[in-house]
N, C-alpha and C positions, 0 to 999 in steps of 0.2 A: 504494500500500500504506500503510494507516494504522498508525502505531506510536505508541501513546499519543495525544498531541495533535499529532503531526507527520505530514505526508503526503509520502511519497516516491514518485518516479516513475521507472520504468525499464523495460527490456525483459527481463523474467524469465519463462522458460517453466515453471519449476518453483519450488516453495517453497524447495528447496535452493539454487537460483540466487540467490534473494533473500537467504537467510541468509548466503551467502558475501559478497555485496555489502555487506550490513549490517555484518558483522564487519569487513571491510576498511575500511569508511567510518569506523567508530569508532576504529580504530587506525592510520589512514592515515599521518600524518606520523611518528609514533613508529615505526610498522612499517617505513617506508622507511629510517629511520636504523638500525634493528636489522639490516636486510638488508645493510647496508654492512659489518657486522662479520664476522669469520671465523665459519664455521658453528658451530664448537664454543663460541663465545661468545654466540650468538644466544639470545634468549628462547625458552622452550618453545613459546609461541604461534606463533612464526615457524617453528620446526621442524615443528610440525603443519601449518602452512600450506604449507610446501615439499612435504610429503607429499601434500597435496591437489593441488598443481600437477603433481606427478609422476604421480598417478593420472589426471588430466585429459589429460596429454600421452600417456599410454599408451593412452587410450581416446578418440581424437578423434571428434567427431560428423561424420556424413556428410550433406551436403545440408541442414544445419541441423536435423536430426532430434534428438529427445531420446533419449539412450541411457542404459543402466545399466551399472554395473560393480561387482564385489565390493568391499566397503568394508574397508579395513585399519584397524588399531587407531588410528594417529595421525590418519587422516582422520576417523574416528568421533569422536575427542576434539575435533578442531577444530569439527566440525558440532554437537556437543553444546554446546560453548562458545557458538557462534553462536546456537543455539536458546534457550539460557537467557538470554543477553544480550537477545535479542528479547523473550522472555517478561517479563522484569523491566521493560524499557523500555515495553512495551505496557501494563503495569499501573502505569506512572509510578513505578517503584522503582529505576531505574538511576541511581545517584548518581555524581557526579564522583569522590567518594572511593573508590568501588568500582572504577572504571576505573583510578584511580591505584594501588590495591593490586594489581590484576591485572598491571599493568606492572612492579611491583616484584618481582624474583625471590624475595626473602625472604618476601613476603606472598602470592605468587601462589597457592600451593596452598590456603591457608586461605580466601582470597577466592573461589576457584573452587568450593570445596565449599559454602561458605555460599550462594553463588548457586544451585548445583544444588539444595540443600535448599529454598530459597525458591521455586524454580520448581516443585518437587514439590508444595509446599503450594498454590501458585496453581492448578495443574492439578487439585488435589483439591477446589477450591471455597473456599479460604481467602483472606482479605485479609491482607497483611503490613504491619507497622509496625516499622521498624527502631528499636532502642534508641539512646539518645544515647551514642555511643562516646567523646565528649569529656568525659563526666561521670566524674571519678575518685573520687567520694565513695562509690560503692557498686559491688559486683560485680553484673553482670546478664547475662542471656542475650543472644543475638544479636538476636532480634526477637520481637514478639508476633504470633501468628497467630490470626485471628478467623474462625470458620466463618460464612459469609455467611447460611446458612439459619436459624440459631438464635442467633447472636451469642456462642457459646461461645469463650472466649479460652484460648490456650495460650502458655506461655513456651518458646521454642525455642532449643536450643543445638546447634551443628554443629561437629564436630571431625574433622580428617583426620590419620591417622598418617603422619609423614614417614618415607621410606625413602631411603637413600643412592642417588644416581644416578637418582632418579625425579622428574619434573616440576621439574627444575632444582635439586633439593636436592643439596648438595655431598657428595662421597664416591664410593666405588666400589660399584657395584650388587652386592648379595648374590645368591647362588644361592638357588633355592627351598628347598633343604635347610637353608640357614643362617638363613632368616627365621623369626622368632618372632612370634606374634600380638601379645601384650603391649600391650593397649590400656587396661589398667586405670588408668593415670595419666590418660588422657583422660576415662575414665568418672568417676573420682573428682572431677576438676576440674569436669566438667559438672554433676554432681548436687549439688555443694556451692555452686554459685553461687546468689545470691538469685533467687528466682522468685516473681513475684506471682501467677501462675496455674499450673494443672497443667503439669508438665514434659513436653516431648517432646525426647529426645536422639537425635541422629543422629551416628554415628561411622563413618568409612570406614577399613577395615583396610589398604587399599592393598597387597594381596597379588597375586602373579602369578596369571594365569588358570590354572584347572585344569579337567579334564574332570569335569563334574558328573553324578553318578548319582543316581537316586531310590531312597531306602532302601525295601526291601521291607516293613519293619516299620512305620516311622513315616510312610512316603510323602512324606518331606521330602527336599530336595536334600542330597547328602552331598559334602563336600570336607574336606580335612584341617583347614582353618581353621574351617569350619562345625562340624565335630565338636568341636574344641577349645573353641570358643565356647559351644556348646550345653551342654557338660559343666561349664563354668566359671561360668556366670551365678549359679547357686545358691551356689557356693563364695564368690563375691564378696559376695553378699547377707549370708551368714553372717559374713564378715569385718567388714562394717560393724557388725553387731549385737554381735559379740564385743568390739569396741572401746567399747561402751557408747553408741554414737551412734544418732541417730534415722535409720532407713532412709528416705531421701527417695524416694518413689515417682516413677516416670517411665515413659512409653512409650519403649521403647528400640528404635531401628532401627540395625542394623549393616549397612553396605553394603560392597561390594568393587567398585571401579571399576578394572579392570586395563588400561585402554586404553593407558596410557603404558608398559606393560611389554613391548609387542610393537612390531615395526618394520613397514616397508612390505611385507615378504614374508609377513606373517601377517594372516589375516582378523580382523575385529573380534570380540573376545571379548565375552561378555555381561556385564552389570553385575548381580551377585548381591546379595541382601539377606536378612537374618534379622531378625525382629521379635518382641518379647515385652514383658511388663510387668515392669520392674525394681522389686522391692519391692511388687508387687501380688499379693495372694493370689488374686484372680480368675483369674489366668493359670495357676494350679496346678490348676484344676478341669478336669473332662473337657470341658466346653463353655463357651464365652464368651457372656456376655449381649450380644447384637449391638446392642441399643438403647442400653445403657449405654456401650458402647465404639464407637459408630458413627463417631466422628471418627477413631479409630485405624484402623478398617476402610476409611474413605475414603482414607487415606494409603496403605494397602496396595494398593488398587485403582489409585491413581495410579502407584505403583512398578511394578506388574505391567503397566501400559499404556505403559511407557517406549518411546519411538520417535518419530521425527521424521516428520511428514506430508510426503508428496511433493508434493501439490497444495495449492492455496490454500483 
């Protein structure tokens, strides 16, 4: 199996087998040390890995055959981590600095989401160039994304909302009733950063999973966080303008990855997303110019096609 410029050899019957091997290989020594700690002190990655081992134990293969089993939230989280690690490595983007951030509980969630967004761009046909994080002289976005077919560049910012008790973040987990969307600090920070090219902002709301229904009027998915978000975008745009500031336009993608909100007894919830143009008049029209916003639509296609291939 080729990963970037590296050739790996093994006995993998499915692509999932390879991803598990690849993730374990990246974190081997560090992971072994983490497993020696009490379970409640282990890193989130190891908690997800234990869930995978539990699923494998409950569904042993017979006579070496390939079998399937319903995927739980923590197992899906581990597999998505492995798939995105592979995607970045295969495109020669997996840096030692990123691995170090993933191992650090305080930086894990931010690094995980930045990696997820980079992988979405790669699958949508973009090349990624990380900004120099060691340059303190200016604020800048996470990376530059260049669409391969026409060379159009975008400045990309990715932020994930922290919630107590989720992905290793300290504190006691709130109930769904107690949780507020409240992502405007992340949005403000993202659109105010220096951007050399048109902005694309990704924000994960990190909310519990909900039963998604399709609205009979708008034909869009409806959840409590989705409705609140949909109603608040224009309000936030007006807030920028009332302060006399320049409204910085951005393609805005709001995701909700609730995989860490469920345990081994619950099946994998879906990752939802909402997208629009923040500060873009085009998005207030009845129809969108598909040629003008083709890069935005490519990202939507990549998000809609989320899933891990089973075979090679």
